[in-house]
C-alpha positions as CSV (number, residue, x, y, z in Angstrom):
1,M,76.0,-63.4,-139.2
2,N,74.2,-66.9,-140.9
3,T,70.6,-66.5,-140.3
4,E,70.0,-70.1,-140.9
5,T,71.4,-70.8,-137.8
6,N,70.3,-68.2,-135.6
7,K,66.3,-68.3,-135.3
8,G,66.0,-64.5,-134.3
9,V,63.9,-63.0,-131.5
10,F,60.1,-62.7,-131.3
11,V,58.7,-59.5,-130.2
12,I,55.3,-59.1,-128.5
13,Y,54.3,-55.4,-128.9
14,T,51.6,-54.3,-126.5
15,G,51.7,-50.4,-126.7
16,G,53.4,-47.9,-123.9
17,T,55.5,-45.1,-124.3
18,I,58.1,-46.8,-126.7
19,G,55.4,-46.9,-129.4
20,S,53.6,-43.5,-128.7
21,R,53.8,-40.2,-130.1
22,P,51.5,-37.3,-130.0
23,R,48.2,-37.2,-131.7
24,D,48.7,-33.9,-133.4
25,P,52.3,-33.6,-134.7
26,N,51.9,-29.9,-134.5
27,D,51.4,-30.1,-131.1
28,P,54.1,-32.2,-129.1
29,D,51.8,-31.7,-125.8
30,S,48.9,-33.2,-127.5
31,P,47.8,-36.6,-126.1
32,R,49.7,-39.1,-126.8
33,T,48.4,-42.6,-129.2
34,F,50.3,-45.7,-130.3
35,I,51.5,-46.1,-133.7
36,A,51.4,-50.1,-135.3
37,W,54.1,-52.5,-135.0
38,D,54.8,-52.2,-138.6
39,E,55.2,-48.4,-138.7
40,L,57.5,-48.8,-135.3
41,V,59.8,-51.2,-137.1
42,E,60.0,-48.5,-140.2
43,L,60.7,-45.8,-137.7
44,T,63.5,-47.7,-136.0
45,P,66.3,-47.8,-138.4
46,A,68.5,-49.3,-135.7
47,L,66.5,-53.0,-136.1
48,N,68.2,-52.9,-139.7
49,D,71.7,-53.0,-137.8
50,L,71.1,-56.5,-136.2
51,D,72.7,-59.6,-137.9
52,F,69.4,-61.7,-137.0
53,P,65.5,-61.6,-137.8
54,V,63.3,-59.7,-135.8
55,T,59.7,-61.0,-136.0
56,G,56.8,-59.0,-134.3
57,W,53.3,-59.6,-133.2
58,S,50.7,-56.6,-132.0
59,F,48.0,-56.5,-129.8
60,P,45.5,-55.7,-132.1
61,T,45.0,-52.5,-130.5
62,P,48.2,-51.3,-128.9
63,T,47.4,-49.5,-125.4
64,D,48.6,-48.1,-122.4
65,S,49.8,-50.3,-120.1
66,C,47.2,-49.4,-117.2
67,N,44.7,-51.3,-119.8
68,I,46.8,-54.5,-119.3
69,G,45.6,-57.4,-117.1
70,P,44.7,-61.1,-117.2
71,R,43.3,-61.4,-120.5
72,E,46.3,-59.7,-122.2
73,W,48.4,-62.0,-119.9
74,R,47.1,-65.1,-121.1
75,L,47.5,-63.7,-125.0
76,M,51.1,-63.1,-124.2
77,A,51.7,-66.6,-122.5
78,E,50.0,-68.5,-125.5
79,K,52.2,-66.4,-128.0
80,I,54.9,-67.5,-126.4
81,E,53.8,-70.9,-126.0
82,V,53.1,-71.3,-130.0
83,N,56.3,-69.8,-131.1
84,Y,59.0,-71.2,-128.1
85,D,60.8,-73.6,-130.6
86,S,61.1,-71.1,-133.4
87,Y,62.9,-68.6,-131.4
88,E,66.0,-68.0,-129.5
89,G,64.1,-65.8,-127.1
90,F,61.6,-63.1,-126.5
91,V,61.0,-59.2,-126.1
92,I,58.1,-57.9,-125.1
93,L,57.6,-54.3,-125.4
94,H,55.0,-52.9,-122.7
95,G,54.4,-49.8,-121.1
96,T,56.1,-48.9,-117.7
97,D,53.6,-48.5,-115.3
98,T,52.5,-51.8,-114.8
99,M,55.7,-53.7,-116.3
100,V,56.4,-55.1,-113.2
101,Y,52.9,-56.9,-112.7
102,T,53.3,-58.6,-116.4
103,A,56.6,-59.5,-115.4
104,S,56.0,-61.1,-112.5
105,V,52.8,-63.0,-113.5
106,L,54.5,-64.0,-116.6
107,S,57.4,-65.8,-114.6
108,F,54.7,-68.1,-112.9
109,M,52.6,-68.4,-115.9
110,L,55.6,-69.9,-118.2
111,V,56.8,-73.2,-116.5
112,N,59.9,-74.7,-116.9
113,L,61.4,-71.6,-119.1
114,G,64.3,-72.1,-120.8
115,K,64.9,-69.0,-123.1
116,P,65.0,-65.2,-122.3
117,V,62.0,-63.2,-122.0
118,I,62.8,-59.6,-121.7
119,L,60.2,-56.9,-121.0
120,T,61.7,-53.4,-121.9
121,G,59.8,-49.9,-123.0
122,G,60.9,-46.3,-122.4
123,Q,60.3,-43.5,-120.2
124,R,60.7,-41.1,-123.4
125,S,59.6,-41.9,-127.2
126,H,62.8,-42.5,-129.8
127,L,59.7,-41.5,-132.3
128,Y,59.5,-37.9,-131.7
129,Q,62.0,-37.0,-128.9
130,A,65.7,-37.0,-130.0
131,R,66.9,-37.3,-126.8
132,N,65.5,-40.7,-125.3
133,D,65.7,-44.3,-123.2
134,A,63.7,-46.2,-125.8
135,E,65.7,-47.2,-128.8
136,Q,68.8,-48.4,-126.9
137,N,66.7,-50.1,-124.3
138,L,64.9,-52.3,-127.3
139,I,68.3,-52.8,-129.1
140,T,70.1,-54.4,-125.8
141,A,66.7,-56.3,-125.0
142,L,67.1,-57.7,-128.5
143,R,70.6,-59.0,-127.7
144,I,70.1,-60.2,-124.4
145,A,67.0,-62.2,-125.9
146,N,69.5,-63.8,-128.6
147,P,72.3,-64.8,-126.4
148,K,73.4,-66.7,-129.9
149,D,74.1,-63.7,-131.4
150,S,75.6,-61.7,-128.3
151,G,77.9,-64.6,-127.1
152,I,76.2,-64.0,-123.7
153,P,75.0,-66.7,-121.4
154,V,71.4,-68.0,-121.6
155,V,69.0,-66.0,-119.0
156,P,66.1,-68.6,-118.7
157,E,63.9,-66.2,-116.8
158,V,61.5,-63.3,-117.4
159,C,63.7,-60.2,-116.9
160,I,63.1,-56.7,-117.1
161,F,65.9,-54.9,-118.9
162,F,65.8,-51.0,-118.2
163,R,68.6,-48.4,-119.0
164,D,71.7,-50.2,-118.2
165,D,70.6,-53.0,-116.0
166,L,68.9,-56.7,-116.1
167,Y,66.3,-57.6,-113.5
168,R,64.5,-60.5,-112.1
169,G,61.3,-59.5,-113.5
170,N,59.2,-60.8,-110.2
171,R,61.8,-59.4,-108.1
172,C,61.6,-55.7,-109.7
173,I,59.5,-52.6,-108.5
174,K,59.1,-49.4,-110.2
175,E,60.8,-46.4,-108.2
176,D,60.8,-43.7,-110.5
177,A,58.1,-42.1,-112.4
178,S,60.1,-40.5,-115.4
179,G,63.6,-41.2,-114.4
180,Y,65.7,-43.5,-116.8
181,N,66.7,-45.9,-114.0
182,A,62.6,-46.5,-113.6
183,Y,63.4,-49.7,-111.6
184,S,65.5,-51.7,-109.2
185,S,65.5,-55.1,-107.5
186,P,66.0,-54.2,-103.5
187,N,66.2,-57.9,-102.3
188,Y,67.9,-59.7,-105.2
189,P,71.2,-58.7,-107.4
190,H,71.1,-57.5,-110.9
191,L,71.2,-60.3,-113.3
192,G,73.3,-58.3,-115.8
193,W,74.3,-54.9,-117.1
194,A,75.1,-53.4,-120.3
195,G,77.9,-51.0,-121.0
196,D,80.1,-51.2,-123.8
197,K,79.5,-54.8,-123.5
198,I,76.7,-56.7,-122.3
199,H,77.6,-58.9,-118.9
200,I,75.5,-61.3,-117.1
201,D,76.4,-62.5,-113.5
202,T,75.7,-66.3,-113.8
203,R,76.0,-66.4,-110.0
204,H,72.3,-65.3,-109.8
205,I,70.5,-66.6,-113.0
206,R,68.3,-69.7,-112.9
207,P,69.1,-72.8,-114.0
208,I,67.9,-74.1,-117.5
209,P,65.2,-76.8,-116.9
210,T,65.2,-80.1,-117.7
211,Q,61.3,-80.5,-117.8
212,S,59.4,-79.6,-120.8
213,F,57.8,-75.9,-121.2
214,R,54.4,-75.2,-120.5
215,I,52.1,-72.7,-119.6
216,R,49.6,-71.9,-116.8
217,R,46.5,-70.4,-118.7
218,N,44.1,-69.9,-116.2
219,M,44.1,-66.9,-113.1
220,N,41.7,-66.0,-110.5
221,S,41.9,-62.1,-110.0
222,N,39.2,-62.0,-107.4
223,V,42.0,-60.9,-105.0
224,I,42.9,-57.6,-103.4
225,S,46.2,-55.9,-102.2
226,F,46.0,-52.9,-99.7
227,N,48.4,-51.5,-97.2
228,V,47.6,-50.9,-93.3
229,F,47.9,-47.5,-92.0
230,P,47.5,-46.1,-88.4
231,G,44.0,-45.0,-88.2
232,I,42.4,-48.1,-90.2
233,Q,41.5,-49.9,-87.1
234,D,39.2,-47.1,-86.3
235,T,37.2,-47.6,-89.7
236,D,34.9,-50.0,-91.3
237,V,37.3,-50.1,-94.4
238,V,38.7,-53.7,-93.8
239,Q,35.4,-55.2,-92.7
240,R,34.1,-53.8,-96.2
241,L,36.8,-55.3,-97.8
242,L,37.0,-58.6,-96.7
243,N,32.9,-58.9,-97.4
244,A,33.6,-58.3,-100.7
245,P,31.8,-61.1,-103.0
246,N,33.6,-63.9,-104.0
247,L,37.1,-62.9,-102.6
248,R,39.4,-65.4,-102.8
249,G,42.8,-63.7,-101.5
250,I,44.3,-60.9,-100.0
251,I,48.1,-59.6,-100.3
252,L,48.2,-57.5,-96.9
253,C,50.8,-54.8,-97.1
254,T,52.0,-54.7,-93.4
255,F,54.0,-52.3,-91.5
256,G,58.0,-53.5,-90.9
257,S,58.3,-57.2,-90.3
258,G,54.8,-57.7,-90.4
259,N,53.1,-55.8,-87.7
260,I,49.5,-54.4,-88.0
261,P,47.3,-53.0,-85.0
262,T,46.1,-55.7,-82.4
263,S,42.7,-54.4,-81.2
264,P,40.4,-57.6,-81.5
265,D,37.7,-55.7,-82.8
266,F,40.3,-55.1,-86.1
267,L,41.3,-58.6,-86.1
268,E,38.3,-60.4,-85.8
269,P,36.9,-59.5,-89.8
270,F,40.8,-61.2,-90.7
271,R,40.0,-64.3,-88.8
272,E,36.4,-64.9,-90.3
273,A,37.6,-64.3,-93.6
274,V,40.4,-67.2,-93.1
275,E,37.8,-69.6,-91.9
276,R,35.6,-69.1,-94.8
277,G,38.7,-69.9,-96.9
278,V,40.2,-66.9,-97.7
279,I,43.8,-66.7,-98.2
280,I,45.7,-63.8,-96.4
281,Q,49.4,-63.2,-97.0
282,S,51.3,-60.5,-95.3
283,V,54.1,-58.8,-97.2
284,T,56.1,-55.5,-95.9
285,Q,55.3,-52.2,-97.1
286,C,59.2,-51.4,-96.6
287,T,61.4,-51.6,-99.9
288,R,63.9,-53.8,-98.4
289,G,63.7,-56.8,-96.0
290,M,61.1,-59.3,-94.8
291,V,58.3,-60.4,-93.1
292,D,59.1,-62.1,-89.9
293,L,55.8,-63.2,-88.4
294,G,56.0,-64.1,-84.4
295,L,59.1,-61.6,-84.0
296,Y,57.0,-59.2,-82.4
297,E,53.7,-59.7,-80.3
298,S,51.7,-57.5,-83.1
299,S,52.8,-59.8,-85.9
300,A,52.1,-63.3,-83.8
301,R,48.5,-62.4,-83.9
302,L,48.2,-62.9,-87.6
303,L,50.0,-66.1,-87.0
304,E,47.1,-67.0,-84.6
305,I,44.4,-66.1,-87.2
306,G,45.9,-68.2,-89.9
307,I,47.6,-65.3,-92.3
308,I,50.6,-66.6,-93.9
309,S,53.9,-65.0,-94.8
310,G,55.4,-63.7,-97.6
311,L,58.9,-63.4,-96.4
312,D,60.7,-60.5,-98.9
313,I,58.6,-61.4,-101.7
314,T,57.1,-57.6,-103.6
315,D,53.4,-57.2,-103.3
316,E,53.4,-57.2,-107.2
317,A,54.9,-60.6,-107.2
318,A,52.8,-61.9,-104.6
319,L,49.5,-60.4,-105.9
320,C,50.5,-62.1,-109.8
321,K,51.4,-65.4,-107.7
322,M,48.2,-65.7,-105.8
323,M,45.9,-65.1,-109.1
324,V,47.9,-67.7,-110.8
325,L,47.4,-70.2,-107.9
326,L,44.2,-69.8,-107.5
327,G,43.4,-70.6,-111.0
328,D,44.8,-73.8,-110.8
329,E,41.9,-75.8,-110.3
330,D,43.9,-78.9,-109.0
331,L,44.7,-77.1,-106.1
332,T,43.2,-77.0,-102.9
333,E,43.2,-74.1,-100.4
334,V,45.9,-75.4,-98.2
335,E,48.0,-76.2,-101.2
336,V,47.7,-72.5,-102.4
337,A,48.9,-71.6,-99.1
338,D,51.6,-73.5,-98.9
339,L,53.0,-72.7,-102.3
340,M,52.7,-68.8,-101.4
341,Q,55.3,-69.5,-99.0
342,Q,57.7,-71.5,-101.1
343,D,59.9,-69.8,-103.7
344,L,58.7,-71.0,-107.0
345,E,60.4,-68.8,-109.4
346,G,63.1,-66.8,-107.6
347,E,60.6,-64.9,-106.4
348,M,61.9,-65.0,-102.7
349,S,65.1,-65.8,-100.8
350,L,63.6,-68.1,-98.5
351,S,60.8,-70.9,-98.8
352,V,58.7,-72.2,-95.7
353,F,57.9,-75.8,-96.1
354,T,55.2,-76.6,-93.4
355,T,54.3,-80.3,-92.4
356,H,50.8,-81.1,-90.4
357,F,50.7,-83.4,-87.8
358,R,47.7,-85.8,-87.0
359,K,45.2,-85.1,-84.8
360,Q,45.5,-86.7,-81.5
361,D,42.6,-87.8,-79.0
362,K,44.4,-85.6,-76.0
363,N,46.3,-82.8,-77.3
364,R,47.4,-82.5,-73.7
365,L,50.5,-83.0,-71.2
366,N,50.2,-82.6,-67.5
367,A,51.5,-84.3,-64.6
368,S,49.7,-87.5,-65.3
369,Q,50.9,-87.8,-68.8
370,K,54.1,-86.2,-69.3
371,S,55.4,-87.2,-72.7
372,L,53.2,-87.5,-76.0
373,R,54.6,-88.4,-79.3
374,L,53.2,-86.7,-82.5
375,V,53.9,-87.8,-85.9
376,S,53.1,-86.0,-89.2
377,V,50.8,-86.4,-91.7
378,D,52.9,-86.4,-94.6
379,F,56.5,-86.5,-95.6
380,L,58.8,-83.5,-95.7
381,P,59.0,-82.4,-99.1
382,G,62.0,-82.7,-101.1
383,D,61.9,-79.2,-102.7
384,W,64.8,-77.9,-100.3
385,K,67.3,-80.2,-101.4
386,G,70.5,-78.8,-102.0
387,W,69.4,-75.7,-100.1
388,K,70.2,-75.1,-96.3
389,I,68.2,-75.0,-93.4
390,S,68.0,-71.5,-92.3
391,S,65.6,-72.3,-89.3
392,A,63.5,-75.0,-88.5
393,V,60.2,-74.1,-86.2
394,F,57.8,-76.6,-84.1
395,R,54.6,-74.8,-83.6
396,F,51.3,-75.0,-82.0
397,R,48.6,-73.4,-82.7
398,K,45.7,-72.3,-80.1
399,A,48.0,-73.3,-77.4
400,R,47.5,-72.8,-73.4
401,I,50.3,-73.4,-70.5
402,K,48.7,-73.5,-67.2
403,N,50.7,-73.8,-63.9
404,D,50.1,-73.2,-60.2
405,P,51.7,-70.8,-59.0
406,L,50.6,-68.5,-61.9
407,D,54.0,-66.8,-62.1
408,E,56.2,-70.1,-62.7
409,P,56.9,-71.0,-65.9
410,V,56.5,-74.5,-67.3
411,S,59.3,-76.8,-68.6
412,I,58.9,-78.8,-72.0
413,R,61.3,-80.9,-73.5
414,I,61.6,-81.8,-76.9
415,F,62.9,-84.6,-78.9
416,L,63.0,-85.3,-82.9
417,N,62.3,-88.7,-84.5
418,L,62.4,-90.7,-81.4
419,G,60.5,-94.3,-81.3
420,S,57.6,-94.5,-79.2
421,T,59.7,-96.9,-76.9
422,D,62.5,-94.7,-76.5
423,I,64.1,-93.6,-73.3
424,L,63.8,-89.6,-73.2
425,N,67.2,-88.8,-72.4
426,D,68.7,-85.3,-72.8
427,K,72.3,-86.9,-73.9
428,S,70.7,-88.2,-76.7
429,P,71.3,-86.9,-80.3
430,N,67.5,-86.4,-80.8
431,Y,67.5,-84.1,-78.0
432,A,66.1,-80.4,-79.4
433,G,66.2,-79.0,-75.6
434,E,64.2,-78.0,-72.6
435,F,62.2,-74.7,-73.0
436,R,60.6,-72.5,-70.5
437,R,57.7,-71.0,-71.3
438,M,55.6,-68.7,-69.3
439,V,51.8,-68.9,-68.5
440,N,49.0,-67.6,-71.0
441,D,45.8,-66.7,-70.1
442,E,44.6,-66.6,-74.1
443,P,45.2,-69.5,-76.4
444,S,48.1,-68.3,-78.8
445,I,50.8,-69.5,-80.9
446,V,53.7,-71.4,-79.1
447,S,56.9,-72.2,-81.0
448,F,60.4,-73.9,-80.3
449,D,63.4,-73.3,-82.5
450,V,64.5,-76.9,-83.1
451,T,67.2,-75.7,-86.1
452,K,70.0,-77.3,-84.9
453,V,68.7,-80.7,-84.5
454,A,66.7,-80.5,-87.4
455,R,70.0,-79.4,-89.6
456,R,71.4,-82.8,-88.4
457,L,68.5,-85.2,-88.4
458,F,66.4,-84.0,-91.1
459,K,66.4,-85.2,-94.8
460,P,64.0,-84.1,-97.9
461,G,61.5,-86.8,-98.1
462,M,61.7,-88.0,-94.3
463,K,58.8,-88.7,-91.6
464,V,58.8,-86.3,-89.1
465,S,58.1,-87.3,-85.1
466,F,58.4,-85.1,-82.1
467,T,58.1,-86.2,-78.6
468,I,57.6,-83.5,-76.3
469,S,57.2,-83.8,-72.2
470,I,56.8,-81.7,-69.2
471,G,60.1,-81.1,-67.4
472,E,60.5,-83.4,-64.6
473,D,60.7,-80.0,-62.1
474,S,57.5,-78.8,-63.7
475,Q,53.6,-79.4,-62.5
476,G,52.1,-77.7,-65.0
477,S,49.8,-78.3,-68.2
478,F,50.4,-77.9,-72.0
479,E,47.3,-78.4,-74.4
480,W,47.0,-77.1,-77.9
481,D,44.7,-77.2,-80.9
482,S,46.8,-78.2,-83.7
483,A,50.7,-78.7,-84.4
484,E,52.8,-78.1,-87.1
485,F,56.6,-78.2,-88.2
486,C,58.1,-75.5,-90.8
487,I,61.6,-75.3,-92.4
488,Y,62.7,-72.1,-93.5
489,S,65.1,-72.8,-96.6
490,G,67.2,-70.6,-98.6
491,S,70.3,-70.4,-100.5
492,T,71.0,-66.3,-100.2
493,V,69.7,-65.0,-97.1
494,D,69.3,-66.3,-94.0
495,S,66.1,-66.0,-92.1
496,R,65.1,-64.7,-88.6
């Protein structure tokens, strides 16, 4: 191999099991300490068999991964930034306990990444244990980070390689505290695997970006993540957590598809937090599947108080994503909430693109005014171009439906993108359908599935309007506080 044509790999050494050995050489059970990078190289002779240069930079004091946080993440990102053009790719040697967090946060910090950034480590150190996984993990990670040497496709992502598998970092979870197959990617396929050869599945890797590489430096770590559990509604735990000083965001790990206890006293602190500007995102406690707010009445209550859906993002990736987005001083709270529901770096199978509607003098339909046209505040985003619309939902917040007699449903017709003088004709291609909705005593979320018509009529960058009318046979009324249109878009997984 002509090393002049191969820039080699830059290694960031943070510490972790891969660089550890017992403090007392005569006592293998004594606490482990971390050696320096130069010593690690000297004690890893397999590095001499590589046909490309390996350059290392170490934390001033290599450490356990439980001590790694925003300051260390910024150090890593800045080291990659200053060395970006000088190497074929990058490897980060890291402890296994928080490796998923580092892989996730770097995926959002390294914008327009066009080279491999591979995190790896070991469950057993090769420095004093003959049977180990660390050395092979290291050598294989270096080969993946140098596609020019290994002859594999470039993987322009932040990844975790462990044992035999290459994963998208922000899709990973650590599922085994001691086994060599420590990680998995439950909701996304592996990017590759290693046996006698290294294989990359190009169907699942992200394209190499055309825009210039840059990094996001700033983070706001005033966020928390916690699990709901049976009985939490009978404590003041939530109230205390939500009243934490300077709290900006919460990752709420919910039951199943996004459910939590629904007693008013339990939900009230969440509503108050949202009104103060705290962003709350629901993710599922389940290993597989996704949040579907509104599927059950309990999760519909979350939508009503302003909690947003995390779809199938992991709680680790959601927490890191929120830190990075809240650290962007140019983003408003509404923009952060919208971006939290969009797939930015392959972390979710779906994106939710929300378009809001102008405030009307009267958000009300009744017998005397049976139709109303709503026009969106802005244009549909263009990010979902090339992706299919999985579903499209027209949603009203704090809506009330009344009728006399009370047990009779109200019939509501919906048309998309009609002019103000167009005739309401149910034969029109703009007609989304007639929906019968029951009377509700308390203001709540009322949604209408308009997927079929939206797929036919809407394109990225369009202005959106909805015309709604009370059915000819209905005498009830429909009123609401605000309206929004949500496009669920994805290329691999259907929503709902």
